[in-house]
Backbone as XML, in Angstrom:
<?xml version="1.0"?>
<chain id="A" units="angstrom">
  <residue number="1" name="MET">
    <atom name="N" x="33.660" y="116.899" z="143.667"/>
    <atom name="CA" x="32.202" y="116.771" z="143.516"/>
    <atom name="C" x="31.845" y="117.745" z="142.160"/>
  </residue>
  <residue number="2" name="SER">
    <atom name="N" x="30.725" y="117.042" z="141.438"/>
    <atom name="CA" x="30.034" y="117.831" z="140.413"/>
    <atom name="C" x="29.152" y="119.001" z="141.017"/>
  </residue>
  <residue number="3" name="LYS">
    <atom name="N" x="29.375" y="120.085" z="140.362"/>
    <atom name="CA" x="28.595" y="121.267" z="140.659"/>
    <atom name="C" x="27.299" y="121.221" z="140.169"/>
  </residue>
  <residue number="4" name="GLY">
    <atom name="N" x="26.428" y="122.188" z="141.163"/>
    <atom name="CA" x="24.777" y="121.880" z="140.701"/>
    <atom name="C" x="25.031" y="123.167" z="139.638"/>
  </residue>
  <residue number="5" name="ASN">
    <atom name="N" x="23.541" y="123.892" z="139.251"/>
    <atom name="CA" x="23.765" y="124.606" z="138.583"/>
    <atom name="C" x="23.960" y="126.139" z="139.149"/>
  </residue>
  <residue number="6" name="GLY">
    <atom name="N" x="24.154" y="126.085" z="140.280"/>
    <atom name="CA" x="24.120" y="127.296" z="141.102"/>
    <atom name="C" x="22.739" y="127.500" z="142.270"/>
  </residue>
  <residue number="7" name="CYS">
    <atom name="N" x="22.924" y="128.580" z="142.936"/>
    <atom name="CA" x="21.994" y="128.900" z="143.865"/>
    <atom name="C" x="20.775" y="129.417" z="143.033"/>
  </residue>
  <residue number="8" name="SER">
    <atom name="N" x="19.613" y="129.412" z="143.551"/>
    <atom name="CA" x="18.416" y="129.914" z="142.903"/>
    <atom name="C" x="17.521" y="130.219" z="144.158"/>
  </residue>
  <residue number="9" name="THR">
    <atom name="N" x="16.796" y="131.209" z="143.982"/>
    <atom name="CA" x="15.797" y="131.689" z="144.887"/>
    <atom name="C" x="14.340" y="131.451" z="144.480"/>
  </residue>
  <residue number="10" name="ALA">
    <atom name="N" x="13.684" y="130.663" z="145.449"/>
    <atom name="CA" x="12.560" y="130.145" z="144.786"/>
    <atom name="C" x="11.207" y="130.800" z="145.699"/>
  </residue>
  <residue number="11" name="ASN">
    <atom name="N" x="10.202" y="131.381" z="145.007"/>
    <atom name="CA" x="9.030" y="132.038" z="145.814"/>
    <atom name="C" x="8.515" y="131.278" z="146.623"/>
  </residue>
  <residue number="12" name="THR">
    <atom name="N" x="8.069" y="131.339" z="147.654"/>
    <atom name="CA" x="7.436" y="130.481" z="148.632"/>
    <atom name="C" x="6.257" y="131.255" z="149.024"/>
  </residue>
  <residue number="13" name="THR">
    <atom name="N" x="4.949" y="130.923" z="149.418"/>
    <atom name="CA" x="4.160" y="131.542" z="150.046"/>
    <atom name="C" x="4.314" y="131.673" z="151.775"/>
  </residue>
  <residue number="14" name="ASP">
    <atom name="N" x="4.267" y="133.154" z="152.024"/>
    <atom name="CA" x="4.266" y="133.443" z="153.579"/>
    <atom name="C" x="3.249" y="132.738" z="154.254"/>
  </residue>
  <residue number="15" name="ARG">
    <atom name="N" x="3.390" y="131.948" z="155.094"/>
    <atom name="CA" x="2.220" y="131.056" z="155.919"/>
    <atom name="C" x="1.217" y="132.001" z="156.605"/>
  </residue>
  <residue number="16" name="LYS">
    <atom name="N" x="2.098" y="133.234" z="157.125"/>
    <atom name="CA" x="1.119" y="133.971" z="157.956"/>
    <atom name="C" x="-0.001" y="134.874" z="157.248"/>
  </residue>
  <residue number="17" name="ASN">
    <atom name="N" x="0.162" y="135.680" z="156.321"/>
    <atom name="CA" x="-0.424" y="136.339" z="155.451"/>
    <atom name="C" x="-0.716" y="135.898" z="153.940"/>
  </residue>
  <residue number="18" name="GLY">
    <atom name="N" x="-0.311" y="134.817" z="153.825"/>
    <atom name="CA" x="-0.485" y="134.076" z="152.411"/>
    <atom name="C" x="0.067" y="134.883" z="151.017"/>
  </residue>
  <residue number="19" name="SER">
    <atom name="N" x="0.962" y="135.725" z="151.226"/>
    <atom name="CA" x="1.463" y="136.570" z="150.089"/>
    <atom name="C" x="2.749" y="135.663" z="149.758"/>
  </residue>
  <residue number="20" name="ALA">
    <atom name="N" x="3.059" y="135.911" z="148.254"/>
    <atom name="CA" x="4.405" y="135.233" z="147.935"/>
    <atom name="C" x="5.519" y="136.236" z="148.069"/>
  </residue>
  <residue number="21" name="CYS">
    <atom name="N" x="5.707" y="136.736" z="149.361"/>
    <atom name="CA" x="6.933" y="137.595" z="149.478"/>
    <atom name="C" x="8.151" y="137.311" z="150.179"/>
  </residue>
  <residue number="22" name="CYS">
    <atom name="N" x="8.026" y="136.088" z="150.357"/>
    <atom name="CA" x="9.262" y="135.416" z="150.986"/>
    <atom name="C" x="10.128" y="134.472" z="150.107"/>
  </residue>
  <residue number="23" name="HIS">
    <atom name="N" x="11.232" y="134.357" z="150.242"/>
    <atom name="CA" x="12.028" y="133.746" z="149.150"/>
    <atom name="C" x="12.837" y="132.628" z="150.126"/>
  </residue>
  <residue number="24" name="GLN">
    <atom name="N" x="13.119" y="131.339" z="149.641"/>
    <atom name="CA" x="13.684" y="130.361" z="150.345"/>
    <atom name="C" x="15.115" y="130.078" z="149.143"/>
  </residue>
  <residue number="25" name="LYS">
    <atom name="N" x="15.973" y="130.153" z="149.807"/>
    <atom name="CA" x="17.206" y="129.788" z="148.717"/>
    <atom name="C" x="17.396" y="128.307" z="148.502"/>
  </residue>
  <residue number="26" name="ALA">
    <atom name="N" x="17.909" y="127.850" z="147.519"/>
    <atom name="CA" x="17.865" y="126.579" z="147.159"/>
    <atom name="C" x="19.255" y="126.152" z="146.322"/>
  </residue>
  <residue number="27" name="THR">
    <atom name="N" x="19.848" y="125.470" z="146.452"/>
    <atom name="CA" x="21.029" y="124.824" z="145.536"/>
    <atom name="C" x="20.863" y="123.619" z="144.711"/>
  </residue>
  <residue number="28" name="PRO">
    <atom name="N" x="20.610" y="123.859" z="143.276"/>
    <atom name="CA" x="20.142" y="122.373" z="142.658"/>
    <atom name="C" x="21.678" y="121.756" z="142.623"/>
  </residue>
  <residue number="29" name="ARG">
    <atom name="N" x="21.401" y="120.453" z="142.679"/>
    <atom name="CA" x="22.685" y="119.897" z="142.771"/>
    <atom name="C" x="22.485" y="118.520" z="141.988"/>
  </residue>
  <residue number="30" name="SER">
    <atom name="N" x="23.683" y="118.251" z="141.062"/>
    <atom name="CA" x="23.106" y="117.250" z="140.042"/>
    <atom name="C" x="22.926" y="115.825" z="140.806"/>
  </residue>
  <residue number="31" name="ALA">
    <atom name="N" x="22.550" y="114.889" z="140.260"/>
    <atom name="CA" x="22.137" y="113.609" z="140.652"/>
    <atom name="C" x="23.486" y="113.068" z="141.346"/>
  </residue>
  <residue number="32" name="GLU">
    <atom name="N" x="24.675" y="113.132" z="140.791"/>
    <atom name="CA" x="25.966" y="112.539" z="140.963"/>
    <atom name="C" x="26.617" y="113.215" z="142.522"/>
  </residue>
  <residue number="33" name="ALA">
    <atom name="N" x="26.221" y="114.738" z="142.426"/>
    <atom name="CA" x="26.500" y="115.111" z="143.549"/>
    <atom name="C" x="25.530" y="115.027" z="145.084"/>
  </residue>
  <residue number="34" name="GLN">
    <atom name="N" x="24.227" y="115.135" z="144.544"/>
    <atom name="CA" x="23.466" y="114.110" z="145.530"/>
    <atom name="C" x="23.858" y="112.836" z="146.236"/>
  </residue>
  <residue number="35" name="LYS">
    <atom name="N" x="24.060" y="112.194" z="145.076"/>
    <atom name="CA" x="24.129" y="110.807" z="145.457"/>
    <atom name="C" x="25.635" y="110.774" z="146.422"/>
  </residue>
  <residue number="36" name="LEU">
    <atom name="N" x="26.613" y="111.498" z="146.142"/>
    <atom name="CA" x="27.915" y="111.583" z="146.730"/>
    <atom name="C" x="27.619" y="111.922" z="148.388"/>
  </residue>
  <residue number="37" name="LEU">
    <atom name="N" x="27.079" y="113.054" z="148.546"/>
    <atom name="CA" x="26.562" y="113.692" z="149.618"/>
    <atom name="C" x="25.957" y="112.709" z="150.529"/>
  </residue>
  <residue number="38" name="GLN">
    <atom name="N" x="24.605" y="112.037" z="149.903"/>
    <atom name="CA" x="23.905" y="111.038" z="150.507"/>
    <atom name="C" x="24.892" y="109.708" z="151.043"/>
  </residue>
  <residue number="39" name="ASN">
    <atom name="N" x="25.341" y="109.286" z="150.110"/>
    <atom name="CA" x="26.522" y="108.166" z="150.596"/>
    <atom name="C" x="27.338" y="108.275" z="151.805"/>
  </residue>
  <residue number="40" name="ARG">
    <atom name="N" x="27.972" y="109.682" z="151.842"/>
    <atom name="CA" x="28.554" y="110.137" z="153.003"/>
    <atom name="C" x="27.853" y="110.228" z="154.264"/>
  </residue>
  <residue number="41" name="LEU">
    <atom name="N" x="26.539" y="110.934" z="154.021"/>
    <atom name="CA" x="25.664" y="110.880" z="155.447"/>
    <atom name="C" x="25.351" y="109.628" z="155.752"/>
  </residue>
  <residue number="42" name="ASN">
    <atom name="N" x="24.824" y="108.608" z="155.031"/>
    <atom name="CA" x="24.647" y="107.246" z="155.099"/>
    <atom name="C" x="25.550" y="106.506" z="155.807"/>
  </residue>
  <residue number="43" name="ARG">
    <atom name="N" x="26.807" y="107.034" z="155.585"/>
    <atom name="CA" x="27.739" y="106.335" z="156.231"/>
    <atom name="C" x="28.028" y="106.820" z="157.688"/>
  </residue>
  <residue number="44" name="MET">
    <atom name="N" x="28.000" y="107.928" z="157.927"/>
    <atom name="CA" x="28.093" y="108.782" z="159.054"/>
    <atom name="C" x="26.536" y="108.326" z="159.862"/>
  </residue>
  <residue number="45" name="ILE">
    <atom name="N" x="25.655" y="107.801" z="159.207"/>
    <atom name="CA" x="24.651" y="107.261" z="160.161"/>
    <atom name="C" x="24.805" y="106.141" z="160.804"/>
  </residue>
  <residue number="46" name="GLY">
    <atom name="N" x="25.383" y="105.171" z="159.734"/>
    <atom name="CA" x="25.630" y="103.779" z="159.963"/>
    <atom name="C" x="26.931" y="103.709" z="161.589"/>
  </residue>
  <residue number="47" name="GLN">
    <atom name="N" x="27.636" y="105.000" z="161.159"/>
    <atom name="CA" x="28.848" y="104.781" z="162.346"/>
    <atom name="C" x="27.969" y="105.180" z="163.442"/>
  </residue>
  <residue number="48" name="LEU">
    <atom name="N" x="27.104" y="106.182" z="163.511"/>
    <atom name="CA" x="26.692" y="106.450" z="164.957"/>
    <atom name="C" x="25.568" y="105.345" z="165.404"/>
  </residue>
  <residue number="49" name="GLY">
    <atom name="N" x="25.157" y="104.435" z="164.496"/>
    <atom name="CA" x="24.427" y="103.396" z="164.868"/>
    <atom name="C" x="25.213" y="102.446" z="165.548"/>
  </residue>
  <residue number="50" name="GLY">
    <atom name="N" x="26.371" y="102.293" z="165.138"/>
    <atom name="CA" x="27.713" y="101.615" z="165.543"/>
    <atom name="C" x="27.818" y="101.849" z="167.044"/>
  </residue>
  <residue number="51" name="ILE">
    <atom name="N" x="27.992" y="103.113" z="167.307"/>
    <atom name="CA" x="28.234" y="104.011" z="168.499"/>
    <atom name="C" x="27.181" y="103.537" z="169.566"/>
  </residue>
  <residue number="52" name="LYS">
    <atom name="N" x="25.835" y="103.725" z="169.291"/>
    <atom name="CA" x="25.016" y="103.273" z="169.947"/>
    <atom name="C" x="25.058" y="101.868" z="170.236"/>
  </residue>
  <residue number="53" name="LYS">
    <atom name="N" x="25.110" y="101.100" z="169.572"/>
    <atom name="CA" x="25.271" y="99.670" z="169.910"/>
    <atom name="C" x="26.138" y="99.545" z="170.835"/>
  </residue>
  <residue number="54" name="MET">
    <atom name="N" x="27.517" y="100.134" z="170.580"/>
    <atom name="CA" x="28.787" y="99.951" z="171.665"/>
    <atom name="C" x="28.263" y="100.346" z="172.980"/>
  </residue>
  <residue number="55" name="ILE">
    <atom name="N" x="27.525" y="101.323" z="173.149"/>
    <atom name="CA" x="27.062" y="102.096" z="174.260"/>
    <atom name="C" x="26.043" y="100.695" z="175.155"/>
  </residue>
  <residue number="56" name="ASP">
    <atom name="N" x="25.262" y="100.456" z="174.236"/>
    <atom name="CA" x="24.384" y="99.189" z="174.628"/>
    <atom name="C" x="25.004" y="98.390" z="175.127"/>
  </residue>
  <residue number="57" name="GLU">
    <atom name="N" x="25.995" y="97.762" z="174.422"/>
    <atom name="CA" x="26.832" y="96.677" z="175.023"/>
    <atom name="C" x="27.883" y="96.791" z="176.040"/>
  </residue>
  <residue number="58" name="ASN">
    <atom name="N" x="28.103" y="98.258" z="176.707"/>
    <atom name="CA" x="29.051" y="98.535" z="177.738"/>
    <atom name="C" x="30.363" y="98.448" z="176.998"/>
  </residue>
  <residue number="59" name="ARG">
    <atom name="N" x="30.463" y="98.699" z="175.878"/>
    <atom name="CA" x="31.893" y="98.557" z="175.184"/>
    <atom name="C" x="32.857" y="99.610" z="176.146"/>
  </residue>
  <residue number="60" name="TYR">
    <atom name="N" x="34.237" y="99.106" z="176.028"/>
    <atom name="CA" x="35.209" y="100.163" z="176.684"/>
    <atom name="C" x="35.117" y="101.631" z="175.924"/>
  </residue>
  <residue number="61" name="CYS">
    <atom name="N" x="35.274" y="102.426" z="176.871"/>
    <atom name="CA" x="35.211" y="103.773" z="176.704"/>
    <atom name="C" x="36.322" y="104.400" z="175.358"/>
  </residue>
  <residue number="62" name="GLY">
    <atom name="N" x="37.432" y="103.990" z="175.569"/>
    <atom name="CA" x="38.223" y="104.211" z="174.754"/>
    <atom name="C" x="37.651" y="103.921" z="173.303"/>
  </residue>
  <residue number="63" name="ASP">
    <atom name="N" x="37.287" y="102.818" z="173.114"/>
    <atom name="CA" x="36.865" y="102.250" z="171.847"/>
    <atom name="C" x="35.878" y="103.248" z="171.033"/>
  </residue>
  <residue number="64" name="VAL">
    <atom name="N" x="34.784" y="103.407" z="171.870"/>
    <atom name="CA" x="33.691" y="104.411" z="171.931"/>
    <atom name="C" x="34.185" y="105.878" z="171.472"/>
  </residue>
  <residue number="65" name="LEU">
    <atom name="N" x="35.137" y="106.203" z="171.933"/>
    <atom name="CA" x="35.679" y="107.468" z="171.900"/>
    <atom name="C" x="36.446" y="107.736" z="170.580"/>
  </residue>
  <residue number="66" name="VAL">
    <atom name="N" x="37.143" y="106.598" z="169.952"/>
    <atom name="CA" x="37.759" y="106.356" z="168.654"/>
    <atom name="C" x="36.505" y="106.613" z="167.713"/>
  </residue>
  <residue number="67" name="GLN">
    <atom name="N" x="35.556" y="105.709" z="167.827"/>
    <atom name="CA" x="34.570" y="105.864" z="166.906"/>
    <atom name="C" x="33.947" y="107.220" z="166.950"/>
  </residue>
  <residue number="68" name="VAL">
    <atom name="N" x="33.538" y="107.911" z="168.021"/>
    <atom name="CA" x="33.186" y="109.402" z="168.265"/>
    <atom name="C" x="33.853" y="110.037" z="167.088"/>
  </residue>
  <residue number="69" name="ALA">
    <atom name="N" x="35.103" y="110.036" z="167.161"/>
    <atom name="CA" x="36.458" y="110.939" z="166.652"/>
    <atom name="C" x="36.366" y="110.613" z="164.969"/>
  </residue>
  <residue number="70" name="ALA">
    <atom name="N" x="35.785" y="109.345" z="164.739"/>
    <atom name="CA" x="35.809" y="109.104" z="163.356"/>
    <atom name="C" x="34.615" y="109.735" z="162.691"/>
  </residue>
  <residue number="71" name="VAL">
    <atom name="N" x="33.346" y="109.777" z="163.460"/>
    <atom name="CA" x="32.390" y="110.437" z="163.007"/>
    <atom name="C" x="32.279" y="112.112" z="163.156"/>
  </residue>
  <residue number="72" name="GLU">
    <atom name="N" x="33.076" y="112.566" z="164.037"/>
    <atom name="CA" x="33.414" y="113.996" z="164.020"/>
    <atom name="C" x="34.429" y="114.045" z="162.670"/>
  </residue>
  <residue number="73" name="SER">
    <atom name="N" x="35.204" y="113.450" z="162.567"/>
    <atom name="CA" x="36.068" y="113.703" z="161.058"/>
    <atom name="C" x="35.058" y="113.866" z="159.907"/>
  </residue>
  <residue number="74" name="ALA">
    <atom name="N" x="34.437" y="112.522" z="159.956"/>
    <atom name="CA" x="33.646" y="112.578" z="158.545"/>
    <atom name="C" x="32.346" y="113.998" z="158.643"/>
  </residue>
  <residue number="75" name="LEU">
    <atom name="N" x="32.021" y="113.932" z="159.726"/>
    <atom name="CA" x="30.971" y="115.389" z="159.178"/>
    <atom name="C" x="31.626" y="116.593" z="159.241"/>
  </residue>
  <residue number="76" name="GLN">
    <atom name="N" x="33.125" y="116.869" z="159.737"/>
    <atom name="CA" x="33.769" y="117.943" z="159.229"/>
    <atom name="C" x="34.108" y="118.028" z="157.595"/>
  </residue>
  <residue number="77" name="SER">
    <atom name="N" x="34.388" y="116.779" z="157.202"/>
    <atom name="CA" x="34.919" y="116.506" z="156.038"/>
    <atom name="C" x="33.521" y="116.919" z="155.090"/>
  </residue>
  <residue number="78" name="PHE">
    <atom name="N" x="32.284" y="116.188" z="155.337"/>
    <atom name="CA" x="31.113" y="116.596" z="154.674"/>
    <atom name="C" x="30.553" y="118.145" z="154.701"/>
  </residue>
  <residue number="79" name="GLY">
    <atom name="N" x="31.042" y="118.692" z="155.726"/>
    <atom name="CA" x="30.694" y="120.110" z="155.848"/>
    <atom name="C" x="31.941" y="121.053" z="155.065"/>
  </residue>
  <residue number="80" name="TYR">
    <atom name="N" x="32.916" y="120.724" z="154.761"/>
    <atom name="CA" x="33.997" y="121.202" z="153.874"/>
    <atom name="C" x="33.279" y="120.910" z="152.564"/>
  </residue>
  <residue number="81" name="ILE">
    <atom name="N" x="33.002" y="120.105" z="151.896"/>
    <atom name="CA" x="32.591" y="119.879" z="150.630"/>
    <atom name="C" x="31.308" y="120.628" z="150.487"/>
  </residue>
  <residue number="82" name="VAL">
    <atom name="N" x="30.503" y="120.609" z="151.132"/>
    <atom name="CA" x="29.321" y="121.675" z="150.961"/>
    <atom name="C" x="29.771" y="123.006" z="151.033"/>
  </residue>
  <residue number="83" name="LEU">
    <atom name="N" x="30.767" y="123.206" z="151.677"/>
    <atom name="CA" x="31.320" y="124.660" z="151.764"/>
    <atom name="C" x="31.923" y="125.005" z="150.297"/>
  </residue>
  <residue number="84" name="LYS">
    <atom name="N" x="32.722" y="124.126" z="150.005"/>
    <atom name="CA" x="33.593" y="124.259" z="148.793"/>
    <atom name="C" x="32.501" y="124.662" z="147.501"/>
  </residue>
  <residue number="85" name="ASP">
    <atom name="N" x="31.136" y="123.541" z="147.371"/>
    <atom name="CA" x="30.414" y="123.766" z="146.492"/>
    <atom name="C" x="29.745" y="125.224" z="146.395"/>
  </residue>
  <residue number="86" name="HIS">
    <atom name="N" x="29.567" y="125.628" z="147.911"/>
    <atom name="CA" x="28.705" y="126.931" z="148.193"/>
    <atom name="C" x="29.714" y="127.758" z="147.706"/>
  </residue>
  <residue number="87" name="LEU">
    <atom name="N" x="31.030" y="127.763" z="147.942"/>
    <atom name="CA" x="31.934" y="129.007" z="147.469"/>
    <atom name="C" x="32.058" y="129.106" z="145.785"/>
  </residue>
  <residue number="88" name="GLU">
    <atom name="N" x="32.067" y="127.642" z="145.210"/>
    <atom name="CA" x="32.099" y="127.800" z="143.639"/>
    <atom name="C" x="30.766" y="128.154" z="142.890"/>
  </residue>
  <residue number="89" name="THR">
    <atom name="N" x="29.800" y="128.011" z="143.567"/>
    <atom name="CA" x="28.627" y="128.199" z="143.219"/>
    <atom name="C" x="27.798" y="129.398" z="143.674"/>
  </residue>
  <residue number="90" name="CYS">
    <atom name="N" x="27.260" y="129.319" z="144.812"/>
    <atom name="CA" x="26.284" y="130.400" z="145.477"/>
    <atom name="C" x="27.129" y="131.890" z="145.585"/>
  </residue>
  <residue number="91" name="VAL">
    <atom name="N" x="28.046" y="131.513" z="146.133"/>
    <atom name="CA" x="29.037" y="132.785" z="146.781"/>
    <atom name="C" x="29.180" y="133.693" z="145.260"/>
  </residue>
  <residue number="92" name="THR">
    <atom name="N" x="29.983" y="132.734" z="144.359"/>
    <atom name="CA" x="30.574" y="133.099" z="142.865"/>
    <atom name="C" x="29.685" y="134.000" z="142.255"/>
  </residue>
  <residue number="93" name="GLU">
    <atom name="N" x="28.434" y="133.341" z="142.168"/>
    <atom name="CA" x="27.276" y="134.381" z="141.578"/>
    <atom name="C" x="26.863" y="135.542" z="142.441"/>
  </residue>
  <residue number="94" name="GLU">
    <atom name="N" x="27.029" y="135.465" z="143.516"/>
    <atom name="CA" x="26.729" y="136.694" z="144.384"/>
    <atom name="C" x="27.333" y="137.825" z="144.387"/>
  </residue>
  <residue number="95" name="VAL">
    <atom name="N" x="28.913" y="137.086" z="144.476"/>
    <atom name="CA" x="29.785" y="138.088" z="144.088"/>
    <atom name="C" x="29.780" y="138.987" z="142.740"/>
  </residue>
  <residue number="96" name="LYS">
    <atom name="N" x="29.314" y="138.057" z="141.541"/>
    <atom name="CA" x="29.259" y="138.524" z="140.123"/>
    <atom name="C" x="28.259" y="139.534" z="140.340"/>
  </residue>
  <residue number="97" name="ALA">
    <atom name="N" x="26.622" y="139.308" z="141.044"/>
    <atom name="CA" x="25.886" y="139.820" z="141.119"/>
    <atom name="C" x="25.970" y="141.382" z="142.059"/>
  </residue>
  <residue number="98" name="GLY">
    <atom name="N" x="27.084" y="141.220" z="142.584"/>
    <atom name="CA" x="27.135" y="142.554" z="143.255"/>
    <atom name="C" x="26.767" y="142.476" z="144.628"/>
  </residue>
  <residue number="99" name="ASN">
    <atom name="N" x="26.458" y="141.513" z="145.306"/>
    <atom name="CA" x="25.965" y="141.722" z="146.598"/>
    <atom name="C" x="26.772" y="141.776" z="147.833"/>
  </residue>
  <residue number="100" name="PRO">
    <atom name="N" x="26.638" y="143.044" z="148.109"/>
    <atom name="CA" x="27.746" y="143.584" z="148.972"/>
    <atom name="C" x="27.365" y="142.317" z="150.595"/>
  </residue>
  <residue number="101" name="ASP">
    <atom name="N" x="26.580" y="141.818" z="150.901"/>
    <atom name="CA" x="26.552" y="141.020" z="152.215"/>
    <atom name="C" x="27.294" y="139.793" z="152.088"/>
  </residue>
  <residue number="102" name="ILE">
    <atom name="N" x="27.392" y="139.271" z="150.697"/>
    <atom name="CA" x="27.625" y="137.773" z="150.586"/>
    <atom name="C" x="29.303" y="137.662" z="151.578"/>
  </residue>
  <residue number="103" name="MET">
    <atom name="N" x="29.723" y="138.453" z="151.195"/>
    <atom name="CA" x="31.292" y="138.132" z="152.173"/>
    <atom name="C" x="30.953" y="137.882" z="153.880"/>
  </residue>
  <residue number="104" name="ASP">
    <atom name="N" x="30.144" y="138.598" z="154.220"/>
    <atom name="CA" x="29.850" y="138.407" z="155.609"/>
    <atom name="C" x="29.306" y="137.288" z="155.935"/>
  </residue>
  <residue number="105" name="GLU">
    <atom name="N" x="28.353" y="137.027" z="154.764"/>
    <atom name="CA" x="27.666" y="135.812" z="155.255"/>
    <atom name="C" x="28.195" y="134.532" z="155.118"/>
  </residue>
  <residue number="106" name="THR">
    <atom name="N" x="29.291" y="134.453" z="154.280"/>
    <atom name="CA" x="30.006" y="133.660" z="154.044"/>
    <atom name="C" x="31.264" y="133.235" z="155.258"/>
  </residue>
  <residue number="107" name="LEU">
    <atom name="N" x="31.768" y="134.396" z="155.698"/>
    <atom name="CA" x="32.462" y="134.241" z="156.937"/>
    <atom name="C" x="31.722" y="133.925" z="158.192"/>
  </residue>
  <residue number="108" name="ASP">
    <atom name="N" x="30.658" y="134.284" z="158.422"/>
    <atom name="CA" x="29.709" y="133.452" z="159.555"/>
    <atom name="C" x="29.285" y="132.006" z="159.180"/>
  </residue>
  <residue number="109" name="LEU">
    <atom name="N" x="29.280" y="131.494" z="157.754"/>
    <atom name="CA" x="29.365" y="130.005" z="157.787"/>
    <atom name="C" x="30.515" y="129.328" z="158.034"/>
  </residue>
  <residue number="110" name="ILE">
    <atom name="N" x="31.572" y="130.048" z="157.652"/>
    <atom name="CA" x="33.005" y="129.386" z="157.872"/>
    <atom name="C" x="33.097" y="129.171" z="159.645"/>
  </residue>
  <residue number="111" name="LYS">
    <atom name="N" x="32.962" y="130.285" z="160.299"/>
    <atom name="CA" x="33.268" y="130.226" z="161.309"/>
    <atom name="C" x="32.250" y="129.142" z="162.161"/>
  </residue>
  <residue number="112" name="LYS">
    <atom name="N" x="31.114" y="128.903" z="161.362"/>
    <atom name="CA" x="30.337" y="127.833" z="162.217"/>
    <atom name="C" x="30.329" y="126.607" z="162.149"/>
  </residue>
  <residue number="113" name="ILE">
    <atom name="N" x="31.288" y="126.315" z="160.870"/>
    <atom name="CA" x="31.668" y="125.129" z="160.721"/>
    <atom name="C" x="33.001" y="124.520" z="161.001"/>
  </residue>
  <residue number="114" name="LYS">
    <atom name="N" x="34.006" y="125.299" z="161.491"/>
    <atom name="CA" x="35.107" y="125.129" z="162.040"/>
    <atom name="C" x="35.349" y="124.332" z="163.589"/>
  </residue>
</chain>
């Protein structure tokens, strides 16, 4: 996957008090990287639609479960692609910047996607 330009922190306005003290993290991605991720998501959405149709048609449970497993596998792979990009860009930049919290944050993310 093509790397983006790394993570950035954009100022946003705090909705409660109107100040610009809050930050929202963002990861700029190239058009190619976005397209690859969007294609994978669209494929999964299509698979989910197929599962819904199978349920509507009272298809055999085993056939439905095979499709469920396929979507789970695709989603897991998608998560690993995003994680790899995160490690190569955002985490690397934070380590170079001396952020002591980035390792714990990264471990928490890894635990969530496994």
